[in-house]
N, C-alpha and C positions, 0 to 999 in steps of 0.2 A: 521302396527298394524291393525288387524282385527276389524271391527266394525259392530255390529248387525244392519241390515237395518231397523228393526222395531223400534229400539231405535232412529236411525237417523230420521225416518219418524215422530215419535212423537215429537222429538225436533224441526223439521222443522215446524210442524203444529202449534207450539206456536208462530212463528215469520213470517211465509210465508202463505198466504191464501191457505188452502187445502194442505199445505205442499209442494207445487210444484210451479214453475214459468211458467208453461204452462199446461193447464188442462188435456190434454190426458195423461200426465206422471203419473197421480195419480192412474191409473189402475182401475178407477171407471167402465169402460166398460167391464172389464174382471175378476174383482174380485181380492182379495188379496192386497198386498202392493207393491210399486215400488221398483225396484232395485236402489241402489245408486252406480253409477259407480266410480271407483277409477282410472282406467287407460284403455288405449286401444292401440292395436297394430295390424296392418294388418287387417285381417278379424275378429279379436276377441276383445271382451270387458271383463273387469274384475270387479266384484262387490266389495263392501266394505269388504266382507269376503274373497276375493281372488278367488272366483269361476270364472271359464272361460266359456264364451259363444261364439258361432259362431253368428256373428251379422249381421241381416238384416235390422236393423233400419237405420244404416248409418247416424246417427244424422238427420234423416228424409230426407236424400238425398244427402247432400253435399260430403260425403266421397267416391266419386267415385273411388279414387286411393286406398282406404283403410285408416285405422287410422294410424296416426303418420308416414306418408309417408316421407322418408328422404328428398326429394326435398322440401317439404313444410315446415317441421320443421326447416330445415337449413335456408331457406329463411326468416322465421319468426324471428329465432334467430339473424340473420344478421341485419335485419331491427330494431329489438329492441335495439340493441347496439347503434343505432344512435338516439333513442328517440322513444316514442310510439305515440305521436300526436303533430301536430304543429299548426293546425288551419290555415294553409297556403297551397298554391298549391305545389305539388310535381311531379317530373318527372314520378313517378310510376303511378300516375293517368292517365297521357297521354298514357303511354304504355298500361295500362289496356283498355282504351278507344280505342286505336288503334287495339288491338287484337279483341275486341268484334265487332267493326264496320267492320273489315276485315273478320269476320266469319259469320255475319248475314247481308245480303244485305239490308234488310228493315231498318236497324238501321244506319242512316247516322250520327247522333249525339247522345250522351249518357250522362246522369247525374247520378253520383254515389250518393247512399243514404245508409242507415244503416239496412234496413230490407225489406223483401218482402211486408209487410203491407205498409211501407212508399212508396215504389215504386208504388204500385197500387193506393194508395190514391193520390199521386201527378199526376199520369197519368190521373186519372179520372178528377181531377181539370183542367189539361191542355186541355183535350178533351172538357170539358164544355166551357172553355174560347175560344178555337179555333172555335167551332161551334156556340157559342152563345145559346146553348140549355141546358136544365136542366136534362132531364131524362136519365137514363141508363139502359141497359139491361144486366142481368146476368143469369146464368143457375143454376137450383137446383143441389146441390151436389158439385158445383165448389166453392172452398174456395179461397178467395182473400185477406185474412188478416182480421183484426178486426176493420177497420175503419167503421164509422157509415153507410155510404151509402151502404156498402157491407155486413152489417149484417142484411140485409132484407131477409125475407123468402117469399115463394109464398103465394098469397091469395087463395081464393076458386076456381078460374077459371084458365084456362090455360094461359091466357094473362092478368091477372089482376095485378094492381099495388101492390107493396110489403106492407108487414106489418112488424113492428119491429121484428127482430130475437133475440133481447136481451133487457132486461130492460136498460134504459139509452139511447136508440136510439129513438129520437123523431119520432112520427108517421108521422109528416109532412115531415120529411127527407126520411123516408122509403118509403113513397108514391111516391117519385121520381124514385124509382127502380122497374123495371118490371122484375119479375123472371119467367123464362120459363123452360120447361123440356129439358134437354140435349138430343142431337141427334134428335131433333124434328124441322126440317126446316120449316114445315108448320106453327108451332106456332110462329116462328120468323117473317115469312111473314105476319101472321095475326096481330102481334103487330105493324109491320111497317104500315100495312094498316090503322090501327086505330090511331096510335100515332107517326108515323114516323117523322113528322115535329117537334116533341119535343124531339127526341132521339139523344143525344150527342154522345153516344158510345155504342158498344156491347163488353163486356169483357168475355173472355172464357179461360179456361185451354184447350189447344188443345188436350191433353190427361189427363183427370182428374186423380189425385192421392189422392184427399181428400174426395172421396166417395168410396175409393178403386180404383183400376185401371179399367177404363171404356174407351175403345178405341172409337174414333169417327166413326160413320157409314160412309161408302162411300158417298161422295158428301156433307156431313154435313158442313165441314169447308169451302168448296167452296161456299155453300149457304150463309154462314156468310159473306164472302168477297163480293159476288155479291150483296147481299141485302143491306149492309151498304153503298157500293159505290153508288148504285142507290138511296139511301135514304139520302145521304149527311152526314151520320154519320161516326165516326171513328171506326175502328176495332182494339181492344186491345188484344193481345195475352199475357196471363199471363204464362210465361215460367219459373217462379221461380223454379219449379221442373224440367221441361223438358229441360230447357236451358243447353246445353252441356252435358245432360244425354244420349240422343238418338243418337247424332252425334256431330261433332265439329261445333257447331252453335246451331240453334234452331230447334224444331220440325217443324217449318215453312219451314226450308230448305228441310226436307224430303217431306213435303206436297206440296211444290211448290206454296206457298201462301205468300204474302207480306202484313202483317198487317200494320196499320198506326203507332201504337205504341207497344212496347214490354217491358214487365217487367221481370227482371231477379233477381236472388239471389242464395242462397245455393252454387252451385258448383263454381261460380265466386269468392267466398270468401275463398275456400279451408278449410271450417270449421270455419271460423271467421265470426262475424256478418257483413252482407253486403247486399245491394240491389242495383238495378239500373233500370232506365227506359230510353228508347230511341226510336227513330223513325225518321220520315221524318225531313229533315233540316227546312222546312217551319213551321213545328209544334213546333219543339224543340226551335226554335229561339224565340218563344213567352215567354220562361222562363226568369225570371230575372237572370242577369242584362241586358241581351239582349232585353227582352221584359217585359210586365207588369205582368205576372203571377208569383206570389211569391212562392218560395220554397227555403228552406235553411236547413243546418244541421252542427252542430259543428264538428262532427266526420266523416262527409261524406268524402269518399276517404281516410280513415285512412291508414296510411302507413303499419301497420301490416296486415290488411286485404288485401291491394293491394299486398303485398309481397306474401301472401299465395295463393291468387287468380291467380296471374301471374305465379307462380311456378306450380300450378295445370293446368292452361290452356296450358302452354308450354309443359307439359308432355302429355297432351291429343291431342295436335295439329296434330301429324302424323296420328291420327285416328286408330291406331292399336288395341287400347283397346276395341273398340266398338264391332267388331265381336266376341271377346273372351268372354266378359261379357254377350252378348246376347245369345251366344251358351250355356253358363253355366246356364242362366236363363231358356232357353228352355228345357235343360236336366232335371233341377230340377222340373219344372212344369209338364213335360211329366211323370216323375217317380211318382210324387205326384198323378197325375190324375189316373195313373194305380192302385196305392195303394187303393185310395178311391173307385174306381170302383169295385175292388175285394171284398171290405168290404161292398158294397152295400149302401155306403153313398153318397147322392146326393150333389155334389160339383162342382161349376164352378171356375176353376183356371184361372184367366184372366191375360194375360201377354202382355206387350208392351216393346220391347227392353230388358232392364235389370230391368224392374219394374214388380212386380206381386202381385196379391191378391187372396187368396182363399175365395170364397163366398159359404157358406153352403145353397145352393139352387139348384133346378133342372132347373129353368128357366134361360133364357138368361138375363144377366145384361147389360142393355143398358143405364140406366138413374138412377136418385137417387131413384125413386119409386120402381124399381125392386131390387136395392141394398138394400133398406130398408126392403124388404120383406124377405131377407135372414135370416137364423137362427143364430142370434147373440149369443144366449146361447151356441149353438154348437161350434161356433168359440171360445168363451171364454174358454170352456173346452179344446179344442185343444190347444189353446194358453198356458194354464197353464201346460199341459202335455209336451209341447215342451220346455217350459221354464225350467221345471224340468229336462228335458233331455239335457239341455245346449244349447238350440236354442233360441235366442233373436229375436222374431218377434215384430212388432208394437203392442202395447196393445190396439188395436181397430180394429173391422171389417172394418172400413171405412178409412183405411190408406194403403199406398203402402209399400211394401217391396222392398229392393234394393240389387242387386248384385254389388260388387266392383271389381276393378282390383286385389285386394288382395285375393279374393276367389279362391280356387283351387278345382280340382276334389275331393280331400279328404274331403273338407268341404261339398260338395254336397252329397257325400256318407254318411258322418256322419249325415247329416240333414235327409236323407231318412231312415237311421237306427232309428233315434229318432222318425220319423213320424210312423214308424212301431210300435214302442213301444207305442206311444201315441194312435194310432188307436186301439191297443189291449185293451186299458183301457176305451175308450169312446163309 
C-alpha cells in the first residue's frame, strides 16, 4: 500500500525528535522532506510510494554487496530460526574474530560491540588506561561517533584544546581533546611538542568520509605513525567506513601502516547494527575480564549481526569485487567531471576506491576548512534534481557516496543521464 512520505514525516515528528532517528536523514542540509524507504534490492531502494531509485547511500556504507544480497539474507534467516539473542558466547563470534584478525595484521585481538560510536568510545578509554594519559587528538571533519570526548570542535588556534561541539558536552571534558586540521603533519608535531606527554592517543579516519571523501596526502598517515610512536601515544585508525570497503581488510593494509588500535563497523555487520575494536594483544588484554578496563554490552556479538557479517566477509574474501567497484566509481566520477566542466560549473569530484563526493568548489579539498568553503547551496540544488531523476545520493555535502557490487554499467549510464538533466536545470 502506497503511503505519502509527507504524511509519514508529520506522523514521525510527533513521536521522534525531528522525525528521524539520525539527524542527517531529515534533509535539513538539502531542503525538502526525507524519503521513507519501504524496501531495497541490489542497487535500488524503493520509497513508501513505490518509486525506484538507484542508491548511492548504501545505508551509509555497509551495503557493499548491494541490498538484500542472497548470501546475507539467507544467513540471517537461518540464524533467526535458532533465536535472536542469547546473552552468551557463540561460535559465530569466534569465527567473526578469526576472519577479522586474519585480514588485518595489526588486530591481534578484537572485541565486538554494537555501533561505531561504541567502538570508538571504548578504544579511547582503553588508550587512556594503557598510557595513563588524558588528552586525545582528533582531526577536524573526521567523525568518530557522538561520545562526549569526540564531539569537541577546534578552538581558535591550530593546536588549541577543544571546546564543546554540542550542548551537553562538559567544557572540562572537551578541553581534553585537541582538534587539528586534517592532512597537516606540522600541526600534529606542534601539538606533540607542547603537550605530547599528556596525549593518550591520536584518532583518525585514514580516508575521511564524514566531511565528504578527502584522501590523505602523501606521507600524512606515516607522520601520524611516527609521531605517536615517538611520543608514547597510541594511534587509532577509525575504519568504521573504510574497513573492508577498500580492500579485504583495512585501509591500513593498503597504506602499509599498523595502528595500535582499529575501530570497525558497517560492512562487518552486513547491514545489521555492529561495531568492533581491536589491536595489539598487550593492549586488548587490559579489557575486562582479562584486565581492569571495563567494557560490556548486552547485545555485543549478536547472532544475527554475526551471521550477516560473516556472510558478507566470506563473499568479499576472494577480493574480486574491489577492482570492479573501484572501476565503476572511476567511470562515474570521470563522466561527471566531464559534464560539469562542459557546463562551466566548478566542481571537485573526489574519489577513493568505491567512495566519492562532489564538492562544488574550484579549490582543492584537503581538509575540513576547504570542504566547508564549497557551495553547499549548489550541492543541495543538484541533490534535489538528482533525487527527482531517481538517483539517491546522501542528503548532505559532507558525506560519502558508495558504489556496491550490485551496481552495473547500466546504473552508471542512468546516473549520468540524470546528471545531464539535473545540470540543465541548475
